[in-house]
FIFI-771768 format. One line per field, with one value per atom (N, C-alpha, C): residue number from 0; atom name; x, y, z. Coordinates in steps of 0.2 Angstrom, whole numbers. Layout:
<pts>
num NUM,...
atomo CA,...
px X,...
py Y,...
pz Z,...
</pts>
This chain:
<pts>
num 0,0,0,1,1,1,2,2,2,3,3,3,4,4,4,5,5,5,6,6,6,7,7,7,8,8,8,9,9,9,10,10,10,11,11,11,12,12,12,13,13,13,14,14,14,15,15,15,16,16,16,17,17,17,18,18,18,19,19,19,20,20,20,21,21,21,22,22,22,23,23,23,24,24,24,25,25,25,26,26,26,27,27,27,28,28,28,29,29,29,30,30,30,31,31,31,32,32,32,33,33,33,34,34,34,35,35,35,36,36,36,37,37,37,38,38,38,39,39,39,40,40,40,41,41,41,42,42,42,43,43,43,44,44,44,45,45,45,46,46,46,47,47,47,48,48,48,49,49,49,50,50,50,51,51,51,52,52,52,53,53,53,54,54,54,55,55,55,56,56,56,57,57,57,58,58,58,59,59,59,60,60,60,61,61,61,62,62,62,63,63,63,64,64,64,65,65,65,66,66,66,67,67,67,68,68,68,69,69,69,70,70,70,71,71,71,72,72,72,73,73,73,74,74,74,75,75,75,76,76,76,77,77,77,78,78,78,79,79,79,80,80,80,81,81,81,82,82,82,83,83,83,84,84,84,85,85,85,86,86,86,87,87,87,88,88,88,89,89,89,90,90,90,91,91,91,92,92,92,93,93,93,94,94,94,95,95,95,96,96,96,97,97,97,98,98,98,99,99,99,100,100,100,101,101,101,102,102,102,103,103,103,104,104,104,105,105,105,106,106,106,107,107,107,108,108,108,109,109,109,110,110,110,111,111,111,112,112,112,113,113,113,114,114,114,115,115,115,116,116,116,117,117,117,118,118,118,119,119,119,120,120,120,121,121,121,122,122,122,123,123,123,124,124,124,125,125,125,126,126,126,127,127,127,128,128,128,129,129,129,130,130,130,131,131,131,132,132,132,133,133,133,134,134,134,135,135,135,136,136,136,137,137,137,138,138,138,139,139,139,140,140,140,141,141,141,142,142,142,143,143,143,144,144,144,145,145,145,146,146,146,147,147,147,148,148,148,149,149,149,150,150,150,151,151,151,152,152,152,153,153,153,154,154,154,155,155,155,156,156,156,157,157,157,158,158,158,159,159,159,160,160,160,161,161,161,162,162,162,163,163,163,164,164,164,165,165,165,166,166,166,167,167,167,168,168,168,169,169,169,170,170,170,171,171,171,172,172,172,173,173,173,174,174,174,175,175,175,176,176,176,177,177,177,178,178,178,179,179,179,180,180,180,181,181,181,182,182,182,183,183,183,184,184,184,185,185,185,186,186,186,187,187,187,188,188,188,189,189,189,190,190,190,191,191,191,192,192,192,193,193,193,194,194,194,195,195,195,196,196,196,197,197,197,198,198,198,199,199,199,200,200,200,201,201,201,202,202,202,203,203,203,204,204,204,205,205,205,206,206,206,207,207,207,208,208,208,209,209,209,210,210,210,211,211,211,212,212,212,213,213,213,214,214,214,215,215,215,216,216,216,217,217,217,218,218,218,219,219,219,220,220,220,221,221,221,222,222,222,223,223,223,224,224,224,225,225,225,226,226,226,227,227,227,228,228,228,229,229,229,230,230,230,231,231,231,232,232,232,233,233,233,234,234,234,235,235,235,236,236,236,237,237,237,238,238,238,239,239,239,240,240,240,241,241,241,242,242,242,243,243,243,244,244,244,245,245,245,246,246,246,247,247,247,248,248,248,249,249,249,250,250,250,251,251,251,252,252,252,253,253,253,254,254,254,255,255,255,256,256,256,257,257,257,258,258,258,259,259,259,260,260,260,261,261,261,262,262,262,263,263,263,264,264,264,265,265,265,266,266,266,267,267,267,268,268,268,269,269,269,270,270,270,271,271,271,272,272,272,273,273,273,274,274,274,275,275,275,276,276,276,277,277,277,278,278,278,279,279,279,280,280,280,281,281,281,282,282,282,283,283,283,284,284,284,285,285,285,286,286,286,287,287,287,288,288,288,289,289,289,290,290,290,291,291,291,292,292,292,293,293,293,294,294,294,295,295,295,296,296,296,297,297,297,298,298,298,299,299,299,300,300,300,301,301,301,302,302,302,303,303,303,304,304,304,305,305,305,306,306,306
atomo N,CA,C,N,CA,C,N,CA,C,N,CA,C,N,CA,C,N,CA,C,N,CA,C,N,CA,C,N,CA,C,N,CA,C,N,CA,C,N,CA,C,N,CA,C,N,CA,C,N,CA,C,N,CA,C,N,CA,C,N,CA,C,N,CA,C,N,CA,C,N,CA,C,N,CA,C,N,CA,C,N,CA,C,N,CA,C,N,CA,C,N,CA,C,N,CA,C,N,CA,C,N,CA,C,N,CA,C,N,CA,C,N,CA,C,N,CA,C,N,CA,C,N,CA,C,N,CA,C,N,CA,C,N,CA,C,N,CA,C,N,CA,C,N,CA,C,N,CA,C,N,CA,C,N,CA,C,N,CA,C,N,CA,C,N,CA,C,N,CA,C,N,CA,C,N,CA,C,N,CA,C,N,CA,C,N,CA,C,N,CA,C,N,CA,C,N,CA,C,N,CA,C,N,CA,C,N,CA,C,N,CA,C,N,CA,C,N,CA,C,N,CA,C,N,CA,C,N,CA,C,N,CA,C,N,CA,C,N,CA,C,N,CA,C,N,CA,C,N,CA,C,N,CA,C,N,CA,C,N,CA,C,N,CA,C,N,CA,C,N,CA,C,N,CA,C,N,CA,C,N,CA,C,N,CA,C,N,CA,C,N,CA,C,N,CA,C,N,CA,C,N,CA,C,N,CA,C,N,CA,C,N,CA,C,N,CA,C,N,CA,C,N,CA,C,N,CA,C,N,CA,C,N,CA,C,N,CA,C,N,CA,C,N,CA,C,N,CA,C,N,CA,C,N,CA,C,N,CA,C,N,CA,C,N,CA,C,N,CA,C,N,CA,C,N,CA,C,N,CA,C,N,CA,C,N,CA,C,N,CA,C,N,CA,C,N,CA,C,N,CA,C,N,CA,C,N,CA,C,N,CA,C,N,CA,C,N,CA,C,N,CA,C,N,CA,C,N,CA,C,N,CA,C,N,CA,C,N,CA,C,N,CA,C,N,CA,C,N,CA,C,N,CA,C,N,CA,C,N,CA,C,N,CA,C,N,CA,C,N,CA,C,N,CA,C,N,CA,C,N,CA,C,N,CA,C,N,CA,C,N,CA,C,N,CA,C,N,CA,C,N,CA,C,N,CA,C,N,CA,C,N,CA,C,N,CA,C,N,CA,C,N,CA,C,N,CA,C,N,CA,C,N,CA,C,N,CA,C,N,CA,C,N,CA,C,N,CA,C,N,CA,C,N,CA,C,N,CA,C,N,CA,C,N,CA,C,N,CA,C,N,CA,C,N,CA,C,N,CA,C,N,CA,C,N,CA,C,N,CA,C,N,CA,C,N,CA,C,N,CA,C,N,CA,C,N,CA,C,N,CA,C,N,CA,C,N,CA,C,N,CA,C,N,CA,C,N,CA,C,N,CA,C,N,CA,C,N,CA,C,N,CA,C,N,CA,C,N,CA,C,N,CA,C,N,CA,C,N,CA,C,N,CA,C,N,CA,C,N,CA,C,N,CA,C,N,CA,C,N,CA,C,N,CA,C,N,CA,C,N,CA,C,N,CA,C,N,CA,C,N,CA,C,N,CA,C,N,CA,C,N,CA,C,N,CA,C,N,CA,C,N,CA,C,N,CA,C,N,CA,C,N,CA,C,N,CA,C,N,CA,C,N,CA,C,N,CA,C,N,CA,C,N,CA,C,N,CA,C,N,CA,C,N,CA,C,N,CA,C,N,CA,C,N,CA,C,N,CA,C,N,CA,C,N,CA,C,N,CA,C,N,CA,C,N,CA,C,N,CA,C,N,CA,C,N,CA,C,N,CA,C,N,CA,C,N,CA,C,N,CA,C,N,CA,C,N,CA,C,N,CA,C,N,CA,C,N,CA,C,N,CA,C,N,CA,C,N,CA,C,N,CA,C,N,CA,C,N,CA,C,N,CA,C,N,CA,C,N,CA,C,N,CA,C,N,CA,C,N,CA,C,N,CA,C,N,CA,C,N,CA,C,N,CA,C,N,CA,C,N,CA,C,N,CA,C,N,CA,C,N,CA,C,N,CA,C,N,CA,C,N,CA,C,N,CA,C,N,CA,C,N,CA,C,N,CA,C,N,CA,C,N,CA,C,N,CA,C,N,CA,C,N,CA,C,N,CA,C,N,CA,C,N,CA,C,N,CA,C,N,CA,C,N,CA,C,N,CA,C,N,CA,C,N,CA,C,N,CA,C,N,CA,C,N,CA,C,N,CA,C,N,CA,C,N,CA,C,N,CA,C,N,CA,C,N,CA,C,N,CA,C,N,CA,C,N,CA,C,N,CA,C,N,CA,C,N,CA,C,N,CA,C,N,CA,C,N,CA,C,N,CA,C,N,CA,C,N,CA,C,N,CA,C,N,CA,C,N,CA,C,N,CA,C
px 3,1,2,1,6,7,14,16,15,15,17,25,27,35,39,41,44,51,54,57,55,48,44,39,40,35,36,42,41,42,37,40,46,47,56,58,59,66,66,60,60,62,64,65,62,57,54,58,53,55,51,53,49,44,36,32,26,29,28,23,18,11,15,15,17,11,11,5,10,9,12,9,11,9,10,5,9,4,-1,-2,-7,-10,-16,-20,-24,-31,-27,-22,-20,-16,-18,-15,-14,-11,-12,-9,-13,-9,-8,0,3,5,6,8,16,22,28,32,33,34,42,47,52,51,55,54,44,42,37,39,33,32,26,26,21,19,16,15,12,12,7,10,7,7,16,19,25,32,29,34,32,38,38,42,41,42,43,51,53,55,48,49,56,59,66,71,68,72,69,62,60,62,64,66,73,75,78,79,73,74,70,69,65,59,54,48,45,45,45,49,54,59,54,56,55,59,55,60,57,61,60,61,57,54,59,57,62,62,55,56,57,59,64,56,50,45,45,42,43,38,38,33,36,29,35,30,33,33,30,25,20,19,23,21,13,10,-1,-3,-1,-5,-13,-16,-25,-24,-24,-28,-27,-19,-18,-22,-24,-28,-38,-36,-46,-45,-40,-41,-40,-37,-35,-40,-43,-46,-53,-51,-60,-66,-70,-76,-82,-83,-88,-94,-93,-99,-97,-101,-101,-94,-92,-87,-84,-82,-81,-74,-74,-70,-65,-60,-55,-59,-63,-65,-70,-73,-79,-74,-70,-68,-62,-59,-55,-58,-67,-72,-71,-75,-77,-71,-65,-60,-58,-60,-58,-64,-71,-77,-78,-76,-76,-71,-66,-61,-56,-56,-52,-43,-40,-34,-30,-22,-20,-21,-25,-27,-32,-36,-45,-48,-55,-57,-63,-64,-67,-72,-82,-85,-87,-87,-89,-94,-100,-105,-108,-107,-104,-97,-95,-85,-85,-92,-89,-86,-81,-76,-67,-70,-65,-60,-64,-60,-60,-66,-64,-61,-61,-57,-50,-48,-40,-38,-41,-39,-42,-44,-47,-42,-39,-33,-29,-26,-18,-22,-27,-28,-27,-30,-29,-24,-19,-13,-9,-4,-2,-4,-8,-11,-20,-22,-30,-30,-40,-40,-48,-48,-54,-59,-65,-68,-73,-73,-79,-83,-89,-93,-100,-99,-102,-107,-115,-118,-118,-113,-111,-104,-106,-99,-96,-97,-90,-88,-91,-88,-84,-86,-83,-77,-76,-70,-66,-66,-63,-60,-63,-62,-55,-56,-52,-45,-45,-38,-35,-40,-36,-32,-37,-32,-27,-27,-20,-14,-18,-14,-11,-13,-10,-7,-6,-3,-6,-12,-17,-18,-19,-24,-23,-16,-17,-20,-23,-27,-35,-37,-44,-46,-50,-55,-60,-62,-69,-72,-78,-84,-90,-95,-102,-106,-112,-116,-120,-127,-133,-134,-129,-129,-138,-140,-147,-153,-149,-157,-153,-148,-143,-140,-137,-133,-127,-125,-116,-118,-110,-109,-108,-113,-113,-105,-101,-94,-91,-93,-92,-94,-100,-103,-97,-99,-97,-89,-85,-77,-76,-81,-80,-81,-74,-73,-76,-75,-82,-84,-92,-95,-97,-95,-96,-102,-108,-112,-114,-113,-115,-119,-126,-133,-140,-143,-150,-154,-155,-158,-154,-149,-146,-149,-156,-160,-161,-161,-160,-156,-148,-142,-142,-145,-143,-144,-149,-147,-145,-141,-135,-127,-128,-122,-123,-130,-128,-126,-127,-123,-116,-116,-106,-100,-104,-100,-98,-93,-89,-93,-95,-97,-93,-98,-92,-93,-95,-89,-95,-93,-96,-98,-103,-106,-106,-105,-108,-110,-116,-119,-119,-119,-117,-124,-129,-134,-132,-135,-135,-142,-148,-153,-155,-160,-159,-163,-171,-177,-172,-167,-165,-160,-159,-157,-160,-167,-171,-174,-175,-176,-171,-165,-160,-160,-161,-160,-166,-170,-177,-175,-172,-170,-165,-162,-154,-156,-162,-163,-164,-166,-168,-160,-154,-147,-142,-143,-138,-137,-133,-134,-130,-129,-125,-126,-131,-132,-132,-127,-126,-126,-128,-127,-123,-119,-115,-116,-114,-113,-107,-104,-95,-94,-94,-92,-85,-83,-73,-73,-71,-72,-64,-63,-56,-53,-47,-45,-38,-40,-37,-31,-22,-19,-14,-13,-11,-5,-1,5,2,1,-1,3,2,6,1,7,3,7,1,4,0,8,7,5,2,0,6,8,15,12,7,7,4,8,5,-3,-6,-13,-12,-17,-22,-18,-17,-13,-19,-18,-24,-19,-25,-21,-24,-18,-21,-19,-21,-19,-11,-6,-1,-1,4,5,12,14,19,23,29,30,30,27,29,34,37,42,42,45,45,40,37,32,37,36,39,41,38,41,45,45,52,48,43,39,39,40,39,31,29,21,23,16,15,21,21,27,22,26,23,27,26,30,25,29,25,24,18,14,8,7,1,-5,-11,-18,-19,-24,-27,-37,-40,-48,-52,-56,-60,-61,-61,-62,-70,-71,-77,-82,-78,-84,-82,-85,-84,-89,-86,-90,-95,-100,-105,-108,-113,-116,-113,-113,-110,-114,-115,-120,-119,-125,-123,-122,-117,-113,-116,-121,-124,-118,-117,-113,-118,-116,-120,-116,-114,-111,-115,-115,-118,-120,-126,-127,-124,-123,-119,-126,-125,-132,-128
py -7,1,7,12,19,21,19,22,30,31,39,41,36,35,34,42,44,36,35,30,21,23,16,15,19,22,18,17,13,6,2,-7,-10,-6,-8,-8,-4,-2,-5,-8,-10,-17,-19,-23,-25,-34,-35,-37,-34,-34,-37,-38,-42,-37,-41,-37,-34,-33,-32,-39,-35,-39,-40,-46,-47,-52,-52,-55,-61,-70,-73,-76,-77,-79,-85,-88,-96,-96,-94,-93,-87,-85,-78,-82,-87,-90,-92,-91,-92,-88,-84,-79,-78,-76,-76,-70,-67,-62,-65,-64,-65,-60,-59,-55,-61,-55,-58,-62,-63,-63,-68,-68,-70,-76,-82,-88,-93,-89,-93,-96,-98,-102,-102,-103,-106,-109,-114,-123,-122,-124,-124,-132,-134,-140,-139,-134,-133,-136,-136,-138,-133,-131,-125,-121,-115,-107,-104,-103,-99,-92,-89,-81,-79,-81,-79,-78,-82,-83,-77,-73,-68,-62,-59,-54,-54,-46,-44,-45,-46,-47,-43,-42,-36,-39,-37,-36,-40,-46,-48,-54,-54,-60,-68,-72,-78,-82,-85,-88,-94,-102,-109,-110,-117,-121,-126,-129,-136,-139,-141,-146,-143,-138,-136,-131,-129,-127,-121,-115,-108,-106,-100,-93,-87,-81,-74,-72,-64,-61,-56,-52,-46,-42,-36,-29,-30,-28,-27,-21,-22,-17,-16,-11,-12,-16,-17,-23,-30,-30,-36,-39,-34,-36,-36,-32,-36,-39,-44,-52,-57,-54,-60,-56,-52,-50,-54,-53,-57,-53,-58,-54,-57,-49,-50,-46,-45,-44,-42,-43,-41,-36,-36,-31,-29,-22,-19,-23,-25,-28,-25,-22,-18,-15,-19,-14,-9,-10,-3,0,-1,1,6,4,11,13,12,18,22,21,24,30,27,34,37,36,40,44,43,48,53,51,52,59,61,64,65,59,57,59,64,66,65,65,65,72,75,80,79,75,77,74,75,73,70,61,57,55,54,52,44,41,34,30,29,23,19,11,9,8,7,5,-5,-8,-17,-21,-24,-27,-22,-16,-11,-12,-15,-17,-9,-5,1,6,6,12,11,3,3,7,7,11,18,20,27,31,26,29,30,25,28,32,34,38,46,47,52,55,50,52,54,56,58,65,67,75,72,67,69,64,63,58,53,48,46,45,46,45,40,35,27,27,26,24,18,14,7,8,4,6,-2,-7,-12,-12,-12,-8,-14,-22,-26,-26,-23,-24,-19,-13,-8,-9,-13,-12,-18,-23,-26,-26,-18,-14,-11,-7,-5,-8,-14,-19,-20,-22,-22,-16,-8,-2,-4,-5,-6,-8,-15,-22,-17,-15,-13,-6,-1,4,8,8,14,18,19,21,29,31,40,41,37,41,39,34,31,32,35,35,31,27,23,24,26,28,23,23,18,23,23,27,26,27,25,30,32,37,37,33,32,35,34,37,43,43,52,57,53,58,57,61,63,68,66,72,79,83,90,94,90,93,95,90,89,93,97,101,106,107,112,110,103,104,97,94,86,89,84,83,77,72,66,61,61,56,49,45,37,34,32,26,19,15,10,8,7,8,5,0,-2,4,9,15,22,21,28,33,34,40,45,42,41,48,46,49,56,55,59,68,68,78,77,73,73,76,70,71,77,80,86,93,93,97,96,90,91,90,90,92,99,100,109,111,114,116,113,111,105,99,96,91,83,79,73,68,65,59,51,48,39,36,31,27,23,16,9,7,2,-2,-8,-13,-19,-19,-16,-16,-10,-11,-6,0,-5,0,5,1,8,14,11,17,23,20,23,30,23,29,36,33,37,46,42,47,52,50,54,59,58,63,66,64,69,72,74,79,86,85,91,96,91,96,93,89,88,87,88,89,82,83,78,71,67,61,56,53,47,40,35,27,22,18,13,7,4,-4,-7,-10,-10,-18,-21,-29,-30,-34,-37,-44,-44,-50,-51,-58,-63,-66,-66,-71,-74,-81,-88,-87,-90,-88,-95,-99,-106,-106,-112,-113,-120,-118,-124,-126,-127,-131,-127,-123,-121,-126,-130,-134,-133,-135,-133,-134,-135,-143,-143,-148,-152,-145,-145,-142,-136,-132,-124,-123,-129,-126,-123,-121,-118,-119,-116,-116,-118,-123,-123,-124,-120,-120,-127,-132,-137,-139,-140,-144,-148,-145,-148,-161,-160,-167,-168,-173,-177,-175,-172,-170,-176,-175,-181,-182,-185,-190,-191,-192,-194,-199,-200,-205,-209,-216,-225,-220,-218,-215,-211,-208,-202,-197,-196,-187,-184,-178,-175,-173,-176,-174,-170,-168,-161,-158,-151,-149,-147,-145,-140,-135,-132,-128,-124,-121,-119,-112,-111,-105,-102,-95,-95,-94,-99,-98,-93,-90,-84,-87,-86,-85,-83,-81,-79,-84,-83,-88,-90,-96,-102,-96,-96,-91,-85,-79,-72,-69,-65,-63,-57,-58,-53,-47,-44,-41,-40,-33,-32,-27,-22,-17,-10,-5,2,4,8,17,22,24,31,38,43,47,55,60,65,71,78,84,86,89,95,100,102,109,116,119,126,131,134,138,146
pz 0,-1,1,1,-1,6,8,14,15,23,24,24,24,26,19,19,10,8,12,12,9,10,8,6,0,-7,-10,-14,-20,-16,-18,-17,-20,-27,-30,-27,-24,-19,-13,-8,-4,-2,3,5,12,11,15,23,28,36,40,45,51,52,50,53,46,40,34,31,26,26,19,16,9,5,-1,-5,-8,-6,-8,-13,-21,-25,-29,-29,-31,-38,-40,-47,-47,-54,-55,-50,-48,-45,-38,-34,-27,-26,-21,-18,-13,-8,1,5,9,13,17,20,23,28,34,40,41,38,40,47,51,59,59,61,62,69,65,67,66,61,59,51,48,43,39,32,27,25,26,22,16,11,7,1,-3,-7,-9,-10,-11,-6,-1,6,12,15,20,18,21,17,25,28,31,32,36,34,36,41,40,35,29,24,19,20,17,19,26,30,24,23,17,11,7,1,-2,-7,-10,-11,-12,-17,-21,-23,-30,-29,-24,-24,-27,-29,-29,-23,-20,-14,-14,-11,-13,-4,-6,-1,2,7,8,5,1,-5,-15,-14,-20,-22,-22,-23,-22,-24,-26,-25,-21,-22,-23,-27,-27,-23,-19,-13,-15,-16,-19,-15,-16,-13,-14,-8,-4,-8,-16,-17,-19,-19,-17,-23,-29,-35,-31,-28,-24,-20,-15,-9,-11,-16,-17,-18,-20,-22,-19,-11,-4,-1,0,6,9,14,17,14,13,10,13,20,25,21,15,11,4,-2,-9,-9,-14,-14,-22,-23,-29,-32,-38,-43,-46,-49,-51,-58,-61,-65,-64,-59,-56,-52,-48,-44,-48,-55,-58,-63,-62,-67,-63,-56,-50,-49,-47,-47,-54,-58,-64,-65,-62,-65,-59,-52,-45,-47,-52,-53,-46,-44,-35,-39,-35,-36,-28,-27,-23,-18,-13,-10,-7,-13,-11,-4,-3,4,0,3,1,6,5,9,5,10,7,13,10,15,10,10,19,16,20,21,17,20,18,21,15,17,14,12,14,5,0,-7,-9,-11,-13,-11,-4,2,0,1,0,-7,-10,-19,-20,-15,-14,-8,-5,0,-5,-7,-12,-18,-20,-25,-24,-15,-11,-7,-7,-4,-9,-7,3,8,3,7,6,4,4,13,11,15,14,16,15,21,23,28,26,28,26,32,31,37,35,39,39,45,47,49,55,54,56,62,68,71,72,71,70,62,58,50,51,54,53,56,62,66,64,59,56,49,45,41,43,49,54,56,56,58,52,44,39,37,38,35,37,45,50,47,45,45,36,35,26,27,34,32,30,31,26,31,39,45,46,43,41,36,32,25,27,31,30,39,37,45,46,49,50,56,50,58,57,64,64,63,58,57,52,54,49,43,40,34,30,30,26,31,37,44,45,47,49,47,40,35,38,34,35,42,44,50,48,51,47,46,50,49,45,41,33,28,28,26,21,13,8,9,12,10,5,2,3,-5,-9,-15,-20,-16,-20,-15,-17,-12,-17,-12,-16,-8,-13,-9,-11,-7,-6,-3,-5,0,-3,2,0,-3,0,-3,-3,-9,-9,-9,-12,-13,-4,0,7,8,4,8,3,-2,-9,-4,-1,1,5,12,15,10,5,1,-5,-6,-9,-5,3,7,9,8,10,4,-2,-7,-10,-13,-14,-21,-22,-30,-34,-39,-44,-42,-36,-32,-37,-37,-40,-34,-36,-32,-36,-33,-38,-31,-33,-31,-34,-29,-33,-31,-37,-35,-40,-36,-41,-43,-43,-45,-50,-55,-60,-57,-54,-49,-44,-43,-37,-39,-48,-51,-53,-53,-58,-51,-45,-39,-38,-39,-35,-42,-46,-55,-51,-51,-48,-43,-38,-33,-32,-40,-41,-45,-48,-52,-46,-39,-35,-36,-34,-33,-37,-41,-47,-53,-57,-68,-68,-73,-78,-76,-74,-70,-79,-75,-80,-75,-78,-77,-81,-80,-83,-79,-83,-82,-84,-80,-83,-84,-88,-88,-90,-88,-88,-93,-97,-103,-102,-98,-98,-102,-104,-110,-107,-110,-107,-115,-111,-114,-113,-119,-119,-125,-123,-127,-130,-137,-142,-150,-155,-158,-164,-171,-175,-179,-183,-189,-196,-201,-206,-213,-217,-221,-225,-230,-234,-241,-243,-248,-248,-241,-240,-239,-236,-235,-230,-228,-221,-216,-212,-204,-200,-195,-191,-183,-179,-172,-168,-164,-161,-155,-151,-144,-144,-141,-139,-141,-145,-149,-148,-151,-151,-158,-160,-168,-170,-177,-183,-187,-189,-193,-199,-203,-209,-211,-217,-219,-220,-219,-223,-229,-235,-241,-242,-235,-236,-236,-238,-238,-232,-231,-226,-223,-218,-214,-212,-208,-204,-202,-202,-198,-193,-188,-180,-178,-175,-170,-166,-163,-155,-155,-154,-153,-148,-147,-144,-143,-140,-143,-136,-139,-135,-136,-133,-132,-126,-128,-121,-115,-110,-104,-106,-103,-103,-98,-93,-88,-85,-88,-87,-82,-77,-75,-77,-74,-76,-73,-74,-71,-62,-60,-51,-51,-53,-53,-56,-55,-59,-56,-60,-59,-58,-55,-56,-53,-59,-58,-57,-52,-53,-50,-54,-51,-48,-44,-40,-43,-44,-50,-46,-46,-45,-45,-38,-36,-38
</pts>
């Protein structure tokens, strides 16, 4: 994550220290967040990895187990944290997160309000976007969930950029101390239209709001309320399509016929008549994944109307 210590901001120049959080990368769909502790070890199917062997190595290092297996030790960026965090609620993923930060016009120094905190997936990315001089104030009505999120932010070294509070924003609205001083507001609530009047009072002139809703009926009702104080209302649905990349064989016909992509097989030899049969060479095969992540939610953006 983004550290307030200037000497620790560049992960490529940092070495792993006792107490650091690292992402243990086995493969793209198998990663774990581990707190480094002298004297501890990490076990997986590749063997036993001693934490003492990790300390002093730069992030990104390839480390080996007692059996010769290996993993990579990665810096805990918000993108990687989203893939390994505990799901206490449904979370936002990278496609929606990047879109939200872009359309909310969040830059270093911004003050951002968020409700609700949930599992903290978006909050960690918001913190990096506003650092080093901005701040994210996030609210959740569930006390235990807020406490767990606060622990995660401390573990990631983000406590200086994030303040977690317990508050029912739908029923009480945002605290009056933020009136007119907020650059952006993000809402992830069952009834976001109840919080829109309060959000409008919090925003600076020309401030931007985003509401995330899984159902189109929520979007319709929110848009009706947004007409009172906001302009430039837009709704988006972001769909991510992943591609699968594999190594295969490219077959070239003897007579210069069309080339076909085929899976791995043994190289063919000369025929009994001495004729050269089909020739093969390795190539990369790319195709859409069979299981694509579909609908997550609708993102509705609006800009506070100038008065």
